[in-house]
PASEDO-244704 format. One line per 2 residues: their letters; for each residue x negated, y negated, z of N, C-alpha, C. Coordinates in steps of 0.05 Angstrom, whole numbers, always signed. Layout:
// PASEDO-244704
A = X Y Z X Y Z X Y Z; ...
//
This chain:
// PASEDO-244704
XX = -510 +2508 +186 -503 +2482 +189 -485 +2474 +168; -459 +2468 +174 -442 +2460 +146 -447 +2431 +140
XX = -451 +2427 +118 -454 +2402 +104 -424 +2388 +99; -419 +2363 +106 -399 +2349 +105 -402 +2339 +76
XX = -372 +2341 +67 -372 +2336 +36 -368 +2299 +34; -383 +2290 +15 -377 +2265 +16 -400 +2252 -8
XX = -401 +2229 -3 -417 +2210 -23 -448 +2213 -7; -466 +2221 -19 -493 +2224 -15 -509 +2198 -24
XX = -520 +2185 -3 -538 +2157 -12 -565 +2170 -14; -582 +2164 -42 -608 +2164 -40 -628 +2141 -25
XX = -640 +2151 -9 -652 +2130 +8 -677 +2124 -10; -683 +2099 -19 -708 +2090 -34 -720 +2069 -17
XX = -745 +2074 -14 -762 +2054 -1 -767 +2031 -17; -757 +2006 -4 -756 +1978 -18 -769 +1959 -3
XX = -786 +1942 -18 -793 +1917 -1 -777 +1897 -2; -763 +1896 +23 -743 +1874 +22 -761 +1842 +28
XX = -750 +1826 +14 -765 +1800 +19 -759 +1790 +48; -779 +1786 +63 -777 +1782 +94 -761 +1755 +98
XX = -759 +1743 +73 -746 +1712 +78 -718 +1713 +68; -704 +1738 +69 -675 +1744 +59 -664 +1734 +79
XX = -641 +1720 +81 -628 +1710 +101 -603 +1728 +107; -596 +1719 +139 -574 +1738 +142 -545 +1730 +132
XX = -547 +1709 +116 -519 +1708 +101 -519 +1727 +77; -542 +1729 +59 -542 +1743 +36 -537 +1773 +47
XX = -547 +1788 +68 -543 +1808 +83 -513 +1814 +86; -504 +1792 +100 -469 +1795 +104 -455 +1795 +77
XX = -463 +1781 +63 -445 +1774 +37 -451 +1804 +20; -473 +1819 +22 -482 +1846 +14 -463 +1865 +25
XX = -463 +1862 +49 -441 +1880 +63 -410 +1879 +55; -404 +1861 +50 -377 +1851 +47 -370 +1858 +18
XX = -390 +1852 -4 -386 +1860 -29 -391 +1887 -31; -401 +1907 -21 -398 +1931 -17 -377 +1944 -26
XX = -354 +1937 -18 -328 +1945 -21 -308 +1935 -49; -327 +1918 -52 -311 +1904 -85 -329 +1909 -103
XX = -352 +1925 -99 -366 +1934 -129 -365 +1958 -130; -347 +1977 -121 -339 +2005 -128 -359 +2026 -117
XX = -370 +2015 -90 -381 +2033 -73 -364 +2048 -64; -364 +2076 -72 -349 +2096 -62 -360 +2117 -50
XX = -347 +2138 -50 -369 +2165 -39 -368 +2180 -63; -363 +2171 -84 -367 +2190 -111 -390 +2193 -119
XX = -407 +2176 -111 -436 +2176 -124 -456 +2154 -108; -481 +2156 -109 -496 +2143 -101 -505 +2118 -116
XX = -511 +2094 -100 -519 +2065 -108 -546 +2057 -98; -559 +2043 -111 -587 +2038 -102 -580 +2008 -90
XX = -599 +1998 -72 -597 +1977 -61 -602 +1953 -82; -619 +1957 -101 -626 +1937 -124 -599 +1932 -140
XX = -589 +1956 -144 -564 +1952 -160 -542 +1929 -138; -543 +1940 -122 -520 +1926 -100 -536 +1896 -96
XX = -559 +1893 -93 -571 +1864 -90 -563 +1846 -119; -562 +1860 -138 -563 +1846 -168 -529 +1838 -169
XX = -513 +1860 -161 -485 +1850 -157 -477 +1829 -137; -494 +1831 -118 -488 +1808 -95 -496 +1778 -107
XX = -520 +1777 -123 -528 +1754 -127 -507 +1743 -155; -497 +1767 -170 -483 +1753 -192 -454 +1739 -178
XX = -448 +1752 -155 -421 +1743 -142 -428 +1720 -133; -453 +1716 -121 -463 +1692 -107 -461 +1669 -130
XX = -473 +1674 -149 -481 +1651 -172 -453 +1646 -183; -432 +1667 -180 -405 +1659 -193 -390 +1640 -176
XX = -393 +1644 -149 -383 +1632 -125 -393 +1604 -128; -418 +1605 -132 -430 +1577 -132 -423 +1563 -154
XX = -422 +1573 -175 -409 +1558 -202 -388 +1549 -199; -368 +1566 -185 -341 +1559 -184 -338 +1537 -166
XX = -355 +1540 -141 -353 +1517 -120 -366 +1491 -135; -391 +1493 -151 -397 +1470 -165 -377 +1456 -181
XX = -361 +1471 -201 -344 +1464 -214 -321 +1448 -201; -313 +1463 -178 -289 +1454 -163 -302 +1425 -146
XX = -326 +1426 -134 -337 +1400 -122 -340 +1378 -148; -348 +1385 -171 -351 +1372 -190 -327 +1355 -200
XX = -303 +1370 -200 -279 +1361 -213 -268 +1341 -193; -271 +1353 -160 -265 +1334 -141 -279 +1309 -144
XX = -303 +1311 -138 -320 +1284 -146 -311 +1264 -168; -307 +1281 -190 -298 +1263 -217 -269 +1249 -207
XX = -254 +1266 -196 -227 +1255 -187 -230 +1229 -166; -244 +1236 -148 -252 +1215 -130 -263 +1189 -146
XX = -285 +1198 -161 -294 +1174 -171 -271 +1165 -192; -255 +1170 -206 -234 +1161 -220 -215 +1143 -204
XX = -213 +1152 -182 -198 +1141 -161 -209 +1112 -153; -231 +1118 -146 -251 +1096 -136 -252 +1079 -155
XX = -257 +1084 -181 -257 +1065 -205 -231 +1051 -208; -207 +1068 -206 -182 +1053 -213 -186 +1038 -188
XX = -187 +1040 -163 -182 +1029 -144 -202 +999 -145; -222 +1004 -155 -239 +977 -156 -227 +960 -183
XX = -218 +978 -203 -208 +959 -230 -182 +947 -220; -168 +955 -205 -142 +947 -193 -148 +921 -174
XX = -167 +923 -159 -179 +904 -139 -188 +882 -154; -205 +891 -176 -217 +869 -190 -192 +851 -207
XX = -174 +866 -215 -153 +855 -229 -140 +836 -209; -131 +850 -188 -124 +829 -166 -135 +805 -163
XX = -162 +808 -151 -179 +789 -148 -182 +769 -167; -182 +779 -196 -184 +759 -219 -160 +738 -217
XX = -136 +756 -209 -108 +743 -212 -104 +723 -189; -114 +729 -165 -117 +711 -143 -142 +687 -146
XX = -158 +694 -157 -182 +674 -163 -169 +651 -186; -156 +662 -205 -139 +651 -229 -117 +630 -220
XX = -102 +642 -198 -85 +625 -182 -98 +604 -167; -121 +608 -148 -135 +591 -134 -143 +575 -149
XX = -153 +581 -174 -164 +558 -192 -150 +539 -200; -122 +554 -211 -104 +538 -221 -92 +515 -204
XX = -88 +523 -181 -78 +507 -157 -102 +484 -155; -123 +494 -149 -150 +472 -148 -149 +454 -174
XX = -149 +463 -195 -150 +444 -217 -126 +422 -219; -101 +431 -208 -75 +419 -208 -87 +395 -186
XX = -99 +405 -165 -101 +382 -145 -126 +361 -149; -147 +378 -165 -167 +361 -173 -160 +342 -199
XX = -134 +351 -213 -123 +329 -239 -108 +312 -224; -94 +317 -199 -79 +297 -183 -92 +276 -173
XX = -122 +288 -160 -141 +268 -150 -150 +248 -173; -157 +263 -191 -166 +245 -213 -147 +227 -225
XX = -124 +231 -228 -103 +214 -232 -103 +189 -215; -97 +201 -186 -98 +176 -166 -118 +162 -167
XX = -148 +174 -167 -168 +157 -170 -165 +137 -199; -156 +148 -219 -156 +132 -239 -132 +106 -232
XX = -116 +115 -219 -92 +89 -212 -103 +67 -195; -119 +84 -178 -134 +64 -156 -153 +45 -168
XX = -169 +57 -189 -186 +41 -206 -178 +20 -223; -147 +27 -235 -135 +5 -247 -119 -12 -226
XX = -118 -6 -206 -105 -26 -184 -129 -41 -176; -151 -29 -168 -176 -46 -160 -179 -65 -180
XX = -183 -57 -203 -187 -76 -226 -168 -100 -229; -139 -90 -224 -119 -117 -226 -122 -132 -206
XX = -131 -121 -177 -135 -136 -154 -157 -155 -159; -181 -143 -174 -204 -161 -175 -199 -185 -194
XX = -181 -179 -219 -171 -201 -230 -156 -215 -220; -139 -207 -205 -117 -226 -189 -134 -243 -169
XX = -155 -235 -158 -168 -248 -140 -188 -270 -148; -193 -265 -173 -212 -284 -193 -195 -303 -203
XX = -171 -295 -208 -149 -318 -218 -142 -336 -195; -136 -326 -169 -129 -335 -150 -151 -358 -139
XX = -183 -345 -143 -202 -363 -133 -206 -385 -152; -201 -381 -181 -200 -402 -195 -180 -423 -190
XX = -155 -417 -183 -134 -435 -180 -133 -446 -155; -148 -433 -133 -158 -447 -111 -181 -469 -113
XX = -197 -460 -133 -218 -483 -136 -203 -508 -151; -185 -504 -163 -169 -522 -181 -158 -542 -161
XX = -142 -524 -144 -123 -538 -119 -143 -556 -105; -163 -543 -95 -185 -560 -75 -190 -587 -94
XX = -197 -581 -120 -205 -608 -135 -180 -628 -135; -163 -613 -143 -137 -635 -139 -127 -648 -107
XX = -129 -631 -88 -128 -641 -63 -143 -665 -60; -175 -659 -66 -188 -684 -63 -182 -705 -77
XX = -174 -701 -103 -167 -718 -117 -143 -737 -104; -121 -725 -94 -93 -732 -80 -106 -744 -58
XX = -123 -733 -41 -126 -739 -12 -140 -769 -22; -161 -776 -38 -167 -797 -45 -149 -819 -50
XX = -129 -810 -72 -106 -830 -82 -87 -836 -54; -88 -817 -39 -66 -822 -11 -79 -837 +11
XX = -108 -837 +8 -119 -860 +26 -118 -885 +13; -123 -886 -13 -114 -910 -24 -89 -923 -24
XX = -70 -908 -24 -43 -917 -20 -37 -923 +4; -49 -907 +23 -42 -915 +52 -52 -938 +58
XX = -81 -944 +52 -93 -972 +54 -74 -995 +43; -66 -989 +18 -48 -1007 +10 -21 -1016 +20
XX = -6 -991 +33 +11 -995 +53 +10 -1009 +70; -12 -1005 +88 -14 -1020 +109 -17 -1049 +104
XX = -38 -1055 +80 -39 -1084 +74 -17 -1101 +66; +2 -1080 +48 +32 -1095 +50 +48 -1095 +69
XX = +43 -1080 +88 +63 -1079 +116 +50 -1103 +130; +29 -1105 +131 +12 -1129 +148 +17 -1154 +136
XX = +19 -1156 +106 +22 -1177 +96 +54 -1189 +101; +69 -1164 +102 +99 -1181 +106 +104 -1184 +133
XX = +87 -1177 +152 +87 -1185 +179 +71 -1217 +185; +59 -1223 +162 +42 -1249 +169 +56 -1270 +181
XX = +82 -1272 +181 +96 -1294 +190 +110 -1286 +215; +101 -1263 +223 +117 -1255 +251 +98 -1257 +274
XX = +115 -1260 +293 +101 -1262 +322 +116 -1244 +345; +98 -1237 +361 +112 -1216 +383 +109 -1231 +410
XX = +133 -1229 +420 +137 -1242 +447 +140 -1227 +469; +121 -1218 +492 +126 -1198 +511 +136 -1209 +530
XX = +148 -1196 +553 +162 -1205 +579 +182 -1226 +580; +192 -1226 +559 +219 -1244 +560 +239 -1224 +570
XX = +257 -1233 +595 +276 -1219 +608 +297 -1212 +585; +305 -1183 +596 +323 -1174 +577 +352 -1195 +577
XX = +366 -1194 +553 +395 -1207 +559 +390 -1241 +559; +368 -1252 +559 +357 -1276 +561 +369 -1293 +532
XX = +368 -1278 +513 +376 -1286 +487 +406 -1292 +481; +420 -1276 +501 +449 -1277 +497 +461 -1270 +472
XX = +451 -1248 +457 +462 -1240 +431 +457 -1259 +413; +437 -1273 +418 +435 -1298 +391 +401 -1306 +392
XX = +390 -1276 +384 +359 -1280 +384 +347 -1304 +366; +359 -1307 +346 +345 -1329 +325 +339 -1351 +341
XX = +368 -1362 +351 +369 -1388 +361 +353 -1392 +385; +357 -1369 +399 +343 -1368 +430 +312 -1376 +419
XX = +300 -1354 +399 +271 -1358 +400 +260 -1388 +389; +276 -1404 +373 +270 -1430 +367 +269 -1444 +391
XX = +289 -1443 +406 +287 -1459 +434 +269 -1449 +450; +262 -1424 +456 +240 -1417 +473 +208 -1425 +465
XX = +204 -1429 +439 +182 -1438 +429 +175 -1464 +437; +199 -1478 +431 +194 -1512 +437 +195 -1506 +464
XX = +206 -1499 +482 +209 -1505 +507 +182 -1494 +525; +166 -1472 +513 +143 -1459 +528 +121 -1472 +517
XX = +124 -1482 +491 +97 -1493 +477 +100 -1525 +476; +119 -1536 +482 +125 -1562 +485 +136 -1574 +457
XX = +157 -1587 +457 +171 -1601 +436 +151 -1621 +422; +139 -1633 +439 +121 -1654 +427 +97 -1646 +407
XX = +93 -1621 +410 +69 -1603 +392 +86 -1599 +359; +108 -1602 +362 +123 -1596 +329 +135 -1625 +324
XX = +133 -1626 +294 +148 -1647 +282 +178 -1645 +280; +190 -1627 +282 +214 -1621 +280 +224 -1595 +291
XX = +246 -1584 +291 +258 -1556 +299 +238 -1534 +284; +237 -1519 +301 +220 -1494 +288 +240 -1475 +277
XX = +232 -1467 +249 +260 -1451 +233 +247 -1426 +231; +265 -1410 +247 +262 -1382 +249 +281 -1367 +230
XX = +275 -1352 +215 +290 -1333 +194 +302 -1314 +209; +295 -1297 +227 +308 -1279 +242 +294 -1272 +266
XX = +303 -1258 +287 +291 -1246 +314 +304 -1224 +319; +293 -1208 +338 +308 -1183 +346 +286 -1169 +371
XX = +300 -1157 +387 +285 -1137 +405 +267 -1115 +391; +255 -1102 +402 +236 -1076 +388 +258 -1057 +391
XX = +258 -1039 +376 +275 -1015 +368 +274 -988 +392; +257 -999 +416 +253 -981 +437 +278 -980 +449
XX = +290 -956 +464 +313 -951 +479 +311 -982 +502; +337 -988 +507 +342 -1011 +531 +328 -1001 +553
XX = +314 -1016 +567 +305 -1005 +597 +325 -1008 +614; +318 -995 +638 +333 -996 +661 +327 -1019 +676
XX = +340 -1022 +699 +336 -1047 +719 +309 -1041 +734; +292 -1063 +732 +264 -1059 +743 +246 -1053 +723
XX = +249 -1042 +701 +232 -1038 +679 +222 -1054 +665; +203 -1054 +647 +191 -1078 +631 +209 -1082 +610
XX = +215 -1108 +604 +232 -1112 +580 +220 -1103 +555; +233 -1101 +531 +227 -1105 +506 +216 -1119 +492
XX = +196 -1118 +479 +185 -1143 +461 +205 -1153 +444; +198 -1182 +438 +223 -1194 +418 +204 -1202 +391
XX = +209 -1197 +367 +196 -1199 +344 +212 -1222 +331; +198 -1242 +319 +211 -1271 +307 +190 -1269 +283
XX = +207 -1275 +259 +196 -1279 +231 +203 -1312 +231; +182 -1325 +228 +181 -1355 +223 +186 -1363 +194
XX = +198 -1381 +186 +200 -1387 +159 +177 -1401 +148; +154 -1409 +160 +136 -1420 +147 +111 -1407 +161
XX = +92 -1401 +146 +69 -1389 +162 +52 -1412 +175; +56 -1435 +168 +38 -1457 +178 +52 -1461 +211
XX = +73 -1456 +212 +87 -1457 +241 +77 -1435 +260; +74 -1415 +248 +63 -1386 +257 +34 -1394 +266
XX = +17 -1404 +252 -11 -1410 +258 -9 -1428 +283; +6 -1450 +282 +0 -1473 +302 +18 -1460 +329
XX = +32 -1438 +327 +38 -1429 +357 +24 -1416 +363; +2 -1392 +347 -14 -1377 +360 -38 -1394 +371
XX = -44 -1425 +357 -62 -1443 +366 -56 -1452 +391; -27 -1461 +391 -18 -1469 +418 -22 -1449 +444
XX = -17 -1423 +435 -14 -1402 +456 -44 -1400 +467; -61 -1399 +449 -87 -1400 +462 -100 -1422 +475
XX = -91 -1442 +467 -101 -1468 +482 -90 -1475 +506; -62 -1471 +509 -52 -1472 +537 -56 -1447 +556
XX = -62 -1429 +547 -73 -1400 +565 -52 -1389 +576; -39 -1391 +602 -17 -1382 +611 +6 -1392 +602
XX = +25 -1379 +599 +54 -1386 +586 +72 -1374 +606; +91 -1391 +619 +112 -1382 +639 +140 -1386 +625
XX = +160 -1370 +626 +191 -1376 +617 +208 -1366 +649; +223 -1388 +654 +238 -1375 +679 +222 -1363 +700
XX = +201 -1376 +708 +181 -1359 +730 +162 -1343 +719; +173 -1328 +697 +157 -1303 +689 +136 -1306 +662
XX = +110 -1299 +671 +85 -1305 +649 +96 -1290 +624; +92 -1303 +602 +105 -1289 +578 +75 -1288 +562
XX = +76 -1277 +537 +53 -1271 +518 +60 -1268 +494; +48 -1286 +474 +52 -1288 +447 +35 -1280 +432
XX = +34 -1260 +410 +14 -1248 +399 +24 -1248 +372; +7 -1242 +354 +13 -1236 +322 +23 -1212 +317
XX = +45 -1205 +306 +52 -1184 +300 +40 -1166 +276; +32 -1143 +282 +20 -1128 +259 +25 -1098 +264
XX = +13 -1082 +242 +28 -1055 +242 +11 -1037 +265; +22 -1013 +271 +10 -1002 +290 -21 -990 +280
XX = -23 -981 +263 -51 -975 +247 -75 -999 +254; -65 -1021 +246 -82 -1045 +249 -88 -1048 +282
XX = -67 -1048 +297 -70 -1048 +324 -85 -1029 +341; -84 -1006 +327 -101 -986 +338 -131 -994 +331
XX = -136 -1000 +305 -161 -1012 +295 -176 -1029 +311; -156 -1048 +318 -166 -1075 +332 -174 -1064 +360
XX = -153 -1048 +374 -159 -1037 +402 -184 -1025 +405; -196 -1011 +385 -224 -999 +385 -244 -1017 +392
XX = -240 -1044 +390 -263 -1065 +391 -259 -1075 +421; -238 -1064 +438 -230 -1080 +458 -257 -1080 +482
XX = -274 -1057 +484 -295 -1059 +503 -315 -1073 +495; -322 -1077 +465 -341 -1097 +456 -331 -1125 +460
XX = -304 -1131 +459 -297 -1158 +465 -294 -1165 +494; -289 -1147 +508 -294 -1151 +536 -322 -1159 +545
XX = -341 -1145 +532 -367 -1154 +536 -376 -1178 +533; -367 -1185 +503 -374 -1212 +491 -357 -1235 +510
XX = -335 -1228 +521 -325 -1250 +536 -338 -1244 +563; -341 -1227 +578 -357 -1235 +599 -388 -1247 +600
XX = -394 -1242 +575 -424 -1256 +569 -414 -1288 +561; -391 -1293 +556 -389 -1326 +549 -386 -1328 +519
XX = -393 -1305 +502 -398 -1308 +477 -372 -1316 +463; -345 -1307 +474 -320 -1311 +459 -306 -1323 +484
XX = -282 -1338 +475 -265 -1348 +492 -241 -1329 +505; -238 -1328 +532 -224 -1305 +542 -192 -1309 +527
XX = -180 -1331 +525 -151 -1334 +517 -153 -1327 +484; -175 -1331 +472 -173 -1323 +445 -174 -1295 +442
XX = -193 -1281 +460 -188 -1260 +457 -166 -1235 +463; -153 -1249 +479 -128 -1233 +493 -107 -1233 +479
XX = -102 -1247 +459 -81 -1239 +433 -86 -1214 +427; -111 -1208 +418 -113 -1178 +405 -114 -1158 +422
XX = -121 -1158 +445 -125 -1139 +471 -101 -1125 +477; -83 -1145 +481 -54 -1136 +494 -32 -1124 +474
X = -41 -1124 +443 -23 -1120 +423 -21 -1087 +423
//
């Protein structure tokens, strides 16, 4: 039997670790070509195993270095990104902070202005209140003075009218544009010439200043000023004594002339005077002069 030329392998009994992985076996098989296994000489499995472990350790170190470099690169990138994000966030926060501080300062300024305005308004309100109090005091003083002056004016007005008489229901036009002469004759005729020592002296006479009435309406009163106060008193006395007075078939009335204010004050007692008259306490003719004024 002819022997084939070639590389002879010495078979050595080795105790292979039962836990050797399939990967190690495959790696060993692949590495056999790279470790110089040729047909030129025998190589033991231990040597092959050692070479494979060396290759594996070298590969592991290379991968470890590569992974470490990659991780360091990733870590640096992440750190750079975090640093960039941090700087951006700081810038954004600073921008927002500056905006908020500007708005807060604006609010503080507005609040300060409002406080100053409120203080001014409070001071103005206090001054206004003081002036109002002073005005109220002045008003009360002026009101008291005005009341006194009004009472004096009423008194003076009535004193100026003390010699006046007011005659009602004299037909319009009866005076024939000569009211002074007409009143003198009218009084003598209505009250009786025998009741006077001489002609009645009338200073002036006129109709009231109301608009001229139309036909059928009540005539305007006539107002006359007598020269002597004694004549006025005698006329009022005769008017009360005679009761009803007539002129040309129409009933006329003679009253003392007085201011509207006194007339209203006296009219407030009409109900009382009516009751007194009904009770017979006062004379009807005497009280009628003030009731119809």
